[in-house]
N, CA, C and O atoms as CSV, one atom per row, in Angstrom:
chain,resi,resn,atom,element,x,y,z
A,1,UNK,N,N,-26.056,7.005,-46.256
A,1,UNK,CA,C,-25.014,7.924,-45.860
A,1,UNK,C,C,-25.425,8.715,-44.625
A,1,UNK,O,O,-24.607,8.977,-43.742
A,2,UNK,N,N,-26.702,9.095,-44.572
A,2,UNK,CA,C,-27.189,9.868,-43.443
A,2,UNK,C,C,-27.091,9.051,-42.145
A,2,UNK,O,O,-26.730,9.590,-41.099
A,3,UNK,N,N,-27.410,7.755,-42.216
A,3,UNK,CA,C,-27.348,6.891,-41.045
A,3,UNK,C,C,-25.901,6.766,-40.564
A,3,UNK,O,O,-25.640,6.776,-39.361
A,4,UNK,N,N,-24.967,6.650,-41.500
A,4,UNK,CA,C,-23.543,6.557,-41.149
A,4,UNK,C,C,-23.079,7.827,-40.443
A,4,UNK,O,O,-22.370,7.749,-39.440
A,5,UNK,N,N,-23.464,8.984,-40.948
A,5,UNK,CA,C,-23.060,10.256,-40.349
A,5,UNK,C,C,-23.662,10.413,-38.943
A,5,UNK,O,O,-23.008,10.937,-38.042
A,6,UNK,N,N,-24.893,9.963,-38.762
A,6,UNK,CA,C,-25.524,10.032,-37.447
A,6,UNK,C,C,-24.779,9.145,-36.460
A,6,UNK,O,O,-24.537,9.545,-35.322
A,7,UNK,N,N,-24.415,7.938,-36.893
A,7,UNK,CA,C,-23.661,7.019,-36.030
A,7,UNK,C,C,-22.289,7.593,-35.710
A,7,UNK,O,O,-21.839,7.512,-34.568
A,8,UNK,N,N,-21.619,8.172,-36.701
A,8,UNK,CA,C,-20.312,8.769,-36.492
A,8,UNK,C,C,-20.394,9.932,-35.501
A,8,UNK,O,O,-19.525,10.077,-34.641
A,9,UNK,N,N,-21.412,10.741,-35.615
A,9,UNK,CA,C,-21.592,11.870,-34.699
A,9,UNK,C,C,-21.857,11.370,-33.276
A,9,UNK,O,O,-21.373,11.961,-32.310
A,10,UNK,N,N,-22.610,10.302,-33.148
A,10,UNK,CA,C,-22.899,9.742,-31.819
A,10,UNK,C,C,-21.632,9.195,-31.178
A,10,UNK,O,O,-21.393,9.413,-29.991
A,11,UNK,N,N,-20.818,8.486,-31.953
A,11,UNK,CA,C,-19.559,7.941,-31.425
A,11,UNK,C,C,-18.622,9.075,-31.030
A,11,UNK,O,O,-17.976,9.006,-29.984
A,12,UNK,N,N,-18.542,10.110,-31.846
A,12,UNK,CA,C,-17.678,11.248,-31.538
A,12,UNK,C,C,-18.145,11.948,-30.269
A,12,UNK,O,O,-17.317,12.362,-29.457
A,13,UNK,N,N,-19.437,12.087,-30.085
A,13,UNK,CA,C,-19.972,12.740,-28.886
A,13,UNK,C,C,-19.638,11.936,-27.635
A,13,UNK,O,O,-19.216,12.503,-26.627
A,14,UNK,N,N,-19.824,10.622,-27.693
A,14,UNK,CA,C,-19.514,9.765,-26.548
A,14,UNK,C,C,-18.016,9.807,-26.247
A,14,UNK,O,O,-17.615,9.857,-25.084
A,15,UNK,N,N,-17.202,9.786,-27.281
A,15,UNK,CA,C,-15.749,9.833,-27.089
A,15,UNK,C,C,-15.325,11.144,-26.459
A,15,UNK,O,O,-14.522,11.149,-25.526
A,16,UNK,N,N,-15.843,12.243,-26.947
A,16,UNK,CA,C,-15.494,13.538,-26.386
A,16,UNK,C,C,-16.001,13.691,-24.960
A,16,UNK,O,O,-15.386,14.398,-24.161
A,17,UNK,N,N,-17.099,13.048,-24.629
A,17,UNK,CA,C,-17.609,13.107,-23.260
A,17,UNK,C,C,-16.721,12.302,-22.312
A,17,UNK,O,O,-16.625,12.623,-21.128
A,18,UNK,N,N,-16.074,11.262,-22.827
A,18,UNK,CA,C,-15.229,10.411,-21.987
A,18,UNK,C,C,-13.878,11.052,-21.694
A,18,UNK,O,O,-13.270,10.745,-20.669
A,19,UNK,N,N,-13.396,11.928,-22.559
A,19,UNK,CA,C,-12.075,12.537,-22.369
A,19,UNK,C,C,-11.982,13.320,-21.064
A,19,UNK,O,O,-11.006,13.121,-20.339
A,20,UNK,N,N,-12.925,14.198,-20.708
A,20,UNK,CA,C,-12.818,14.881,-19.418
A,20,UNK,C,C,-12.875,13.918,-18.230
A,20,UNK,O,O,-12.223,14.150,-17.212
A,21,UNK,N,N,-13.649,12.842,-18.358
A,21,UNK,CA,C,-13.725,11.865,-17.271
A,21,UNK,C,C,-12.364,11.206,-17.058
A,21,UNK,O,O,-11.972,10.967,-15.915
A,22,UNK,N,N,-11.646,10.911,-18.121
A,22,UNK,CA,C,-10.304,10.348,-17.991
A,22,UNK,C,C,-9.371,11.340,-17.323
A,22,UNK,O,O,-8.535,10.960,-16.503
A,23,UNK,N,N,-9.511,12.602,-17.669
A,23,UNK,CA,C,-8.695,13.639,-17.039
A,23,UNK,C,C,-8.950,13.725,-15.541
A,23,UNK,O,O,-8.012,13.931,-14.771
A,24,UNK,N,N,-10.190,13.573,-15.117
A,24,UNK,CA,C,-10.514,13.603,-13.691
A,24,UNK,C,C,-9.894,12.419,-12.965
A,24,UNK,O,O,-9.400,12.566,-11.847
A,25,UNK,N,N,-9.915,11.249,-13.589
A,25,UNK,CA,C,-9.300,10.075,-12.976
A,25,UNK,C,C,-7.796,10.266,-12.823
A,25,UNK,O,O,-7.225,9.904,-11.794
A,26,UNK,N,N,-7.156,10.829,-13.830
A,26,UNK,CA,C,-5.714,11.064,-13.749
A,26,UNK,C,C,-5.406,12.104,-12.682
A,26,UNK,O,O,-4.417,11.963,-11.963
A,27,UNK,N,N,-6.216,13.134,-12.560
A,27,UNK,CA,C,-5.990,14.158,-11.550
A,27,UNK,C,C,-6.145,13.572,-10.155
A,27,UNK,O,O,-5.386,13.916,-9.250
A,28,UNK,N,N,-7.116,12.696,-9.976
A,28,UNK,CA,C,-7.306,12.075,-8.663
A,28,UNK,C,C,-6.117,11.186,-8.317
A,28,UNK,O,O,-5.674,11.159,-7.169
A,29,UNK,N,N,-5.605,10.463,-9.300
A,29,UNK,CA,C,-4.451,9.600,-9.055
A,29,UNK,C,C,-3.199,10.435,-8.791
A,29,UNK,O,O,-2.375,10.071,-7.951
A,30,UNK,N,N,-3.055,11.536,-9.494
A,30,UNK,CA,C,-1.883,12.391,-9.324
A,30,UNK,C,C,-1.882,13.080,-7.968
A,30,UNK,O,O,-0.829,13.505,-7.492
A,31,UNK,N,N,-3.042,13.194,-7.344
A,31,UNK,CA,C,-3.141,13.888,-6.069
A,31,UNK,C,C,-2.781,12.998,-4.880
A,31,UNK,O,O,-2.907,13.436,-3.736
A,32,UNK,N,N,-2.335,11.761,-5.118
A,32,UNK,CA,C,-1.949,10.887,-4.010
A,32,UNK,C,C,-0.767,11.506,-3.275
A,32,UNK,O,O,0.125,12.078,-3.901
A,33,UNK,N,N,-0.759,11.395,-1.960
A,33,UNK,CA,C,0.331,11.997,-1.189
A,33,UNK,C,C,1.658,11.291,-1.455
A,33,UNK,O,O,1.706,10.075,-1.637
A,34,UNK,N,N,2.725,12.074,-1.473
A,34,UNK,CA,C,4.066,11.535,-1.677
A,34,UNK,C,C,5.011,12.158,-0.661
A,34,UNK,O,O,4.680,13.152,-0.015
A,35,UNK,N,N,6.177,11.569,-0.530
A,35,UNK,CA,C,7.201,12.108,0.362
A,35,UNK,C,C,8.563,11.787,-0.227
A,35,UNK,O,O,8.715,10.834,-0.992
A,36,UNK,N,N,9.540,12.585,0.133
A,36,UNK,CA,C,10.915,12.372,-0.295
A,36,UNK,C,C,11.769,12.175,0.944
A,36,UNK,O,O,11.681,12.941,1.904
A,37,UNK,N,N,12.594,11.141,0.911
A,37,UNK,CA,C,13.503,10.846,2.022
A,37,UNK,C,C,14.920,11.068,1.518
A,37,UNK,O,O,15.333,10.480,0.518
A,38,UNK,N,N,15.659,11.917,2.214
A,38,UNK,CA,C,17.010,12.259,1.791
A,38,UNK,C,C,18.036,11.300,2.389
A,38,UNK,O,O,17.931,10.885,3.543
A,39,UNK,N,N,19.023,10.964,1.576
A,39,UNK,CA,C,20.157,10.151,2.030
A,39,UNK,C,C,21.399,11.006,2.256
A,39,UNK,O,O,22.465,10.485,2.584
A,40,UNK,N,N,21.261,12.303,2.082
A,40,UNK,CA,C,22.406,13.206,2.199
A,40,UNK,C,C,22.997,13.100,3.602
A,40,UNK,O,O,22.290,13.219,4.603
A,41,UNK,N,N,24.284,12.878,3.648
A,41,UNK,CA,C,24.994,12.790,4.913
A,41,UNK,C,C,24.874,11.454,5.612
A,41,UNK,O,O,25.343,11.309,6.741
A,42,UNK,N,N,24.256,10.469,4.970
A,42,UNK,CA,C,24.095,9.165,5.598
A,42,UNK,C,C,24.963,8.116,4.909
A,42,UNK,O,O,25.023,8.051,3.681
A,43,UNK,N,N,25.625,7.308,5.707
A,43,UNK,CA,C,26.365,6.142,5.230
A,43,UNK,C,C,25.599,4.935,5.748
A,43,UNK,O,O,25.656,4.629,6.939
A,44,UNK,N,N,24.882,4.248,4.866
A,44,UNK,CA,C,23.983,3.191,5.303
A,44,UNK,C,C,24.699,1.970,5.881
A,44,UNK,O,O,24.047,1.089,6.440
A,45,UNK,N,N,26.015,1.902,5.759
A,45,UNK,CA,C,26.731,0.796,6.398
A,45,UNK,C,C,27.012,1.094,7.870
A,45,UNK,O,O,27.433,0.206,8.612
A,46,UNK,N,N,26.784,2.329,8.295
A,46,UNK,CA,C,26.929,2.727,9.691
A,46,UNK,C,C,25.591,2.469,10.396
A,46,UNK,O,O,24.566,2.992,9.959
A,47,UNK,N,N,25.575,1.669,11.487
A,47,UNK,CA,C,24.313,1.353,12.154
A,47,UNK,C,C,23.515,2.586,12.607
A,47,UNK,O,O,22.287,2.590,12.512
A,48,UNK,N,N,24.188,3.616,13.091
A,48,UNK,CA,C,23.481,4.826,13.520
A,48,UNK,C,C,22.845,5.535,12.331
A,48,UNK,O,O,21.726,6.038,12.432
A,49,UNK,N,N,23.550,5.575,11.213
A,49,UNK,CA,C,23.009,6.214,10.012
A,49,UNK,C,C,21.868,5.381,9.425
A,49,UNK,O,O,20.886,5.929,8.925
A,50,UNK,N,N,22.002,4.059,9.488
A,50,UNK,CA,C,20.928,3.182,9.001
A,50,UNK,C,C,19.668,3.405,9.826
A,50,UNK,O,O,18.565,3.462,9.283
A,51,UNK,N,N,19.835,3.531,11.150
A,51,UNK,CA,C,18.688,3.792,12.019
A,51,UNK,C,C,18.065,5.151,11.702
A,51,UNK,O,O,16.842,5.293,11.717
A,52,UNK,N,N,18.891,6.134,11.419
A,52,UNK,CA,C,18.389,7.467,11.051
A,52,UNK,C,C,17.599,7.397,9.748
A,52,UNK,O,O,16.536,8.007,9.632
A,53,UNK,N,N,18.113,6.656,8.765
A,53,UNK,CA,C,17.405,6.502,7.494
A,53,UNK,C,C,16.050,5.841,7.719
A,53,UNK,O,O,15.040,6.307,7.191
A,54,UNK,N,N,16.018,4.763,8.495
A,54,UNK,CA,C,14.752,4.074,8.747
A,54,UNK,C,C,13.783,4.971,9.511
A,54,UNK,O,O,12.574,4.907,9.285
A,55,UNK,N,N,14.295,5.801,10.408
A,55,UNK,CA,C,13.437,6.757,11.115
A,55,UNK,C,C,12.856,7.777,10.143
A,55,UNK,O,O,11.691,8.156,10.260
A,56,UNK,N,N,13.666,8.222,9.183
A,56,UNK,CA,C,13.171,9.170,8.171
A,56,UNK,C,C,12.081,8.521,7.317
A,56,UNK,O,O,11.074,9.151,6.996
A,57,UNK,N,N,12.295,7.261,6.956
A,57,UNK,CA,C,11.289,6.546,6.161
A,57,UNK,C,C,10.002,6.396,6.965
A,57,UNK,O,O,8.909,6.597,6.437
A,58,UNK,N,N,10.132,6.043,8.243
A,58,UNK,CA,C,8.946,5.888,9.089
A,58,UNK,C,C,8.192,7.202,9.251
A,58,UNK,O,O,6.961,7.219,9.230
A,59,UNK,N,N,8.922,8.303,9.412
A,59,UNK,CA,C,8.281,9.624,9.533
A,59,UNK,C,C,7.546,9.979,8.242
A,59,UNK,O,O,6.415,10.464,8.273
A,60,UNK,N,N,8.198,9.734,7.118
A,60,UNK,CA,C,7.550,9.991,5.828
A,60,UNK,C,C,6.323,9.094,5.667
A,60,UNK,O,O,5.295,9.531,5.149
A,61,UNK,N,N,6.431,7.850,6.108
A,61,UNK,CA,C,5.304,6.922,6.037
A,61,UNK,C,C,4.129,7.382,6.875
A,61,UNK,O,O,2.975,7.258,6.465
A,62,UNK,N,N,4.426,7.918,8.056
A,62,UNK,CA,C,3.354,8.457,8.910
A,62,UNK,C,C,2.607,9.587,8.194
A,62,UNK,O,O,1.378,9.642,8.214
A,63,UNK,N,N,3.364,10.481,7.567
A,63,UNK,CA,C,2.730,11.610,6.857
A,63,UNK,C,C,1.905,11.121,5.668
A,63,UNK,O,O,0.746,11.506,5.507
A,64,UNK,N,N,2.509,10.271,4.838
A,64,UNK,CA,C,1.837,9.805,3.625
A,64,UNK,C,C,0.612,8.965,3.981
A,64,UNK,O,O,-0.466,9.164,3.422
A,65,UNK,N,N,0.781,8.032,4.906
A,65,UNK,CA,C,-0.331,7.145,5.258
A,65,UNK,C,C,-1.434,7.899,5.989
A,65,UNK,O,O,-2.613,7.591,5.814
A,66,UNK,N,N,-1.065,8.885,6.807
A,66,UNK,CA,C,-2.073,9.697,7.476
A,66,UNK,C,C,-2.897,10.486,6.480
A,66,UNK,O,O,-4.120,10.560,6.599
A,67,UNK,N,N,-2.230,11.079,5.493
A,67,UNK,CA,C,-2.943,11.833,4.462
A,67,UNK,C,C,-3.827,10.909,3.625
A,67,UNK,O,O,-4.943,11.267,3.249
A,68,UNK,N,N,-3.307,9.721,3.343
A,68,UNK,CA,C,-4.070,8.760,2.558
A,68,UNK,C,C,-5.300,8.279,3.331
A,68,UNK,O,O,-6.366,8.082,2.748
A,69,UNK,N,N,-5.146,8.093,4.640
A,69,UNK,CA,C,-6.268,7.646,5.464
A,69,UNK,C,C,-7.378,8.697,5.497
A,69,UNK,O,O,-8.561,8.355,5.492
A,70,UNK,N,N,-6.999,9.965,5.532
A,70,UNK,CA,C,-8.001,11.035,5.563
A,70,UNK,C,C,-8.768,11.137,4.254
A,70,UNK,O,O,-9.932,11.538,4.250
A,71,UNK,N,N,-8.138,10.781,3.148
A,71,UNK,CA,C,-8.794,10.920,1.840
A,71,UNK,C,C,-9.363,9.613,1.319
A,71,UNK,O,O,-9.872,9.572,0.198
A,72,UNK,N,N,-9.291,8.541,2.105
A,72,UNK,CA,C,-9.770,7.236,1.656
A,72,UNK,C,C,-10.902,6.769,2.575
A,72,UNK,O,O,-10.647,6.101,3.577
A,73,UNK,N,N,-12.143,7.114,2.242
A,73,UNK,CA,C,-13.251,6.726,3.103
A,73,UNK,C,C,-13.618,5.245,2.998
A,73,UNK,O,O,-14.359,4.739,3.841
A,74,UNK,N,N,-13.119,4.544,1.985
A,74,UNK,CA,C,-13.442,3.130,1.797
A,74,UNK,C,C,-12.751,2.247,2.818
A,74,UNK,O,O,-11.867,2.700,3.546
A,75,UNK,N,N,-13.148,1.005,2.869
A,75,UNK,CA,C,-12.582,0.076,3.836
A,75,UNK,C,C,-11.399,-0.708,3.298
A,75,UNK,O,O,-11.009,-1.705,3.906
A,76,UNK,N,N,-10.817,-0.301,2.191
A,76,UNK,CA,C,-9.729,-1.064,1.583
A,76,UNK,C,C,-8.346,-0.529,1.960
A,76,UNK,O,O,-7.376,-0.778,1.244
A,77,UNK,N,N,-8.244,0.193,3.062
A,77,UNK,CA,C,-6.986,0.825,3.446
A,77,UNK,C,C,-6.680,0.508,4.904
A,77,UNK,O,O,-7.554,0.598,5.767
A,78,UNK,N,N,-5.419,0.134,5.171
A,78,UNK,CA,C,-4.984,-0.042,6.560
A,78,UNK,C,C,-3.677,0.717,6.737
A,78,UNK,O,O,-2.847,0.761,5.829
A,79,UNK,N,N,-3.503,1.312,7.907
A,79,UNK,CA,C,-2.265,2.044,8.196
A,79,UNK,C,C,-1.068,1.099,8.169
A,79,UNK,O,O,-0.016,1.440,7.628
A,80,UNK,N,N,-1.229,-0.084,8.752
A,80,UNK,CA,C,-0.118,-1.036,8.797
A,80,UNK,C,C,0.306,-1.446,7.388
A,80,UNK,O,O,1.499,-1.502,7.088
A,81,UNK,N,N,-0.655,-1.727,6.540
A,81,UNK,CA,C,-0.352,-2.109,5.161
A,81,UNK,C,C,0.318,-0.978,4.404
A,81,UNK,O,O,1.230,-1.206,3.609
A,82,UNK,N,N,-0.138,0.246,4.654
A,82,UNK,CA,C,0.446,1.409,4.000
A,82,UNK,C,C,1.893,1.588,4.434
A,82,UNK,O,O,2.762,1.845,3.601
A,83,UNK,N,N,2.162,1.457,5.729
A,83,UNK,CA,C,3.530,1.635,6.233
A,83,UNK,C,C,4.467,0.567,5.696
A,83,UNK,O,O,5.625,0.858,5.395
A,84,UNK,N,N,3.987,-0.661,5.572
A,84,UNK,CA,C,4.795,-1.726,4.972
A,84,UNK,C,C,5.098,-1.390,3.519
A,84,UNK,O,O,6.219,-1.599,3.054
A,85,UNK,N,N,4.107,-0.870,2.798
A,85,UNK,CA,C,4.303,-0.499,1.397
A,85,UNK,C,C,5.298,0.647,1.263
A,85,UNK,O,O,6.102,0.663,0.330
A,86,UNK,N,N,5.251,1.609,2.191
A,86,UNK,CA,C,6.188,2.736,2.159
A,86,UNK,C,C,7.617,2.232,2.362
A,86,UNK,O,O,8.521,2.621,1.622
A,87,UNK,N,N,7.827,1.371,3.359
A,87,UNK,CA,C,9.174,0.820,3.600
A,87,UNK,C,C,9.659,0.021,2.395
A,87,UNK,O,O,10.819,0.122,1.995
A,88,UNK,N,N,8.766,-0.767,1.826
A,88,UNK,CA,C,9.127,-1.580,0.660
A,88,UNK,C,C,9.499,-0.702,-0.529
A,88,UNK,O,O,10.473,-0.978,-1.229
A,89,UNK,N,N,8.729,0.348,-0.753
A,89,UNK,CA,C,9.020,1.239,-1.869
A,89,UNK,C,C,10.333,1.983,-1.644
A,89,UNK,O,O,11.112,2.165,-2.580
A,90,UNK,N,N,10.579,2.412,-0.410
A,90,UNK,CA,C,11.835,3.109,-0.110
A,90,UNK,C,C,13.020,2.174,-0.348
A,90,UNK,O,O,14.026,2.585,-0.925
A,91,UNK,N,N,12.907,0.932,0.089
A,91,UNK,CA,C,13.997,-0.036,-0.107
A,91,UNK,C,C,14.208,-0.339,-1.587
A,91,UNK,O,O,15.342,-0.519,-2.031
A,92,UNK,N,N,13.120,-0.396,-2.347
A,92,UNK,CA,C,13.258,-0.705,-3.777
A,92,UNK,C,C,13.943,0.407,-4.553
A,92,UNK,O,O,14.467,0.171,-5.641
A,93,UNK,N,N,13.944,1.624,-4.002
A,93,UNK,CA,C,14.577,2.736,-4.696
A,93,UNK,C,C,16.053,2.894,-4.335
A,93,UNK,O,O,16.751,3.733,-4.905
A,94,UNK,N,N,16.519,2.091,-3.392
A,94,UNK,CA,C,17.952,2.097,-3.067
A,94,UNK,C,C,18.687,1.216,-4.057
A,94,UNK,O,O,18.104,0.312,-4.655
A,95,UNK,N,N,19.979,1.489,-4.226
A,95,UNK,CA,C,20.773,0.608,-5.072
A,95,UNK,C,C,21.003,-0.713,-4.335
A,95,UNK,O,O,20.758,-0.807,-3.132
A,96,UNK,N,N,21.462,-1.707,-5.041
A,96,UNK,CA,C,21.694,-3.017,-4.422
A,96,UNK,C,C,22.707,-2.909,-3.280
A,96,UNK,O,O,22.505,-3.496,-2.217
A,97,UNK,N,N,23.784,-2.170,-3.492
A,97,UNK,CA,C,24.804,-2.047,-2.444
A,97,UNK,C,C,24.247,-1.278,-1.236
A,97,UNK,O,O,24.590,-1.587,-0.095
A,98,UNK,N,N,23.396,-0.284,-1.484
A,98,UNK,CA,C,22.784,0.444,-0.373
A,98,UNK,C,C,21.854,-0.467,0.429
A,98,UNK,O,O,21.833,-0.415,1.658
A,99,UNK,N,N,21.082,-1.304,-0.279
A,99,UNK,CA,C,20.193,-2.241,0.411
A,99,UNK,C,C,20.986,-3.230,1.256
A,99,UNK,O,O,20.607,-3.537,2.386
A,100,UNK,N,N,22.099,-3.731,0.696
A,100,UNK,CA,C,22.940,-4.667,1.443
A,100,UNK,C,C,23.552,-3.993,2.674
A,100,UNK,O,O,23.573,-4.578,3.757
A,101,UNK,N,N,24.042,-2.783,2.511
A,101,UNK,CA,C,24.618,-2.050,3.635
A,101,UNK,C,C,23.580,-1.796,4.715
A,101,UNK,O,O,23.858,-1.946,5.904
A,102,UNK,N,N,22.391,-1.413,4.298
A,102,UNK,CA,C,21.311,-1.154,5.250
A,102,UNK,C,C,20.944,-2.425,6.010
A,102,UNK,O,O,20.732,-2.398,7.222
A,103,UNK,N,N,20.873,-3.525,5.289
A,103,UNK,CA,C,20.530,-4.809,5.918
A,103,UNK,C,C,21.591,-5.212,6.941
A,103,UNK,O,O,21.258,-5.614,8.056
A,104,UNK,N,N,22.856,-5.105,6.569
A,104,UNK,CA,C,23.942,-5.480,7.481
A,104,UNK,C,C,23.982,-4.539,8.684
A,104,UNK,O,O,24.163,-4.993,9.813
A,105,UNK,N,N,23.818,-3.255,8.462
A,105,UNK,CA,C,23.890,-2.281,9.548
A,105,UNK,C,C,22.716,-2.430,10.511
A,105,UNK,O,O,22.875,-2.241,11.717
A,106,UNK,N,N,21.552,-2.764,9.993
A,106,UNK,CA,C,20.395,-2.895,10.874
A,106,UNK,C,C,20.475,-4.153,11.735
A,106,UNK,O,O,19.810,-4.239,12.767
A,107,UNK,N,N,21.285,-5.129,11.319
A,107,UNK,CA,C,21.483,-6.337,12.131
A,107,UNK,C,C,22.592,-6.160,13.157
A,107,UNK,O,O,22.650,-6.904,14.136
A,108,UNK,N,N,23.469,-5.191,12.948
A,108,UNK,CA,C,24.613,-4.991,13.844
A,108,UNK,C,C,24.148,-4.384,15.156
A,108,UNK,O,O,23.234,-3.560,15.201
A,109,UNK,N,N,24.810,-4.822,16.223
A,109,UNK,CA,C,24.532,-4.245,17.542
A,109,UNK,C,C,25.547,-3.147,17.802
A,109,UNK,O,O,26.748,-3.378,17.662
A,110,UNK,N,N,25.098,-1.963,18.176
A,110,UNK,CA,C,26.051,-0.877,18.449
A,110,UNK,C,C,26.910,-1.200,19.677
A,110,UNK,O,O,26.441,-1.786,20.652
A,111,UNK,N,N,28.169,-0.804,19.595
A,111,UNK,CA,C,29.118,-1.027,20.681
A,111,UNK,C,C,29.570,0.314,21.212
A,111,UNK,O,O,29.974,1.186,20.444
A,112,UNK,N,N,29.504,0.486,22.531
A,112,UNK,CA,C,29.938,1.711,23.155
A,112,UNK,C,C,31.216,1.406,23.944
A,112,UNK,O,O,31.253,0.476,24.749
A,113,UNK,N,N,32.245,2.193,23.705
A,113,UNK,CA,C,33.522,1.994,24.381
A,113,UNK,C,C,33.841,3.245,25.206
A,113,UNK,O,O,33.742,4.372,24.719
A,114,UNK,N,N,34.221,3.022,26.450
A,114,UNK,CA,C,34.589,4.136,27.318
A,114,UNK,C,C,36.105,4.301,27.295
A,114,UNK,O,O,36.843,3.317,27.348
A,115,UNK,N,N,36.559,5.531,27.217
A,115,UNK,CA,C,38.005,5.791,27.206
A,115,UNK,C,C,38.394,6.482,28.499
A,115,UNK,O,O,37.617,7.246,29.070
A,116,UNK,N,N,39.610,6.203,28.953
A,116,UNK,CA,C,40.123,6.842,30.176
A,116,UNK,C,C,41.104,7.904,29.827
A,116,UNK,O,O,41.648,8.558,30.717
């Protein structure tokens, strides 16, 4: 019985020591930089609004990727890869109709008409 209690105490000690380490890992992951891009006032089927949305995403990507680059001393990070991931994540959070509108608007060439 004494041997069992000693083993149980050892397992409990190791388990309790691991709990704060898990908390530190979660805190480090939670501290990753994030950004919010607003769609307020934008109609993604309008080419000018689609360009504005993509500019907002790119600006947010610059901030997020810049912050990530400063906190990532390892060699497993590239700005280009981060920016592609930011655009991909932003597109994945749009609805299907918003993605379709954005795709069509970004392919459209703007037309300027002069009036007399």
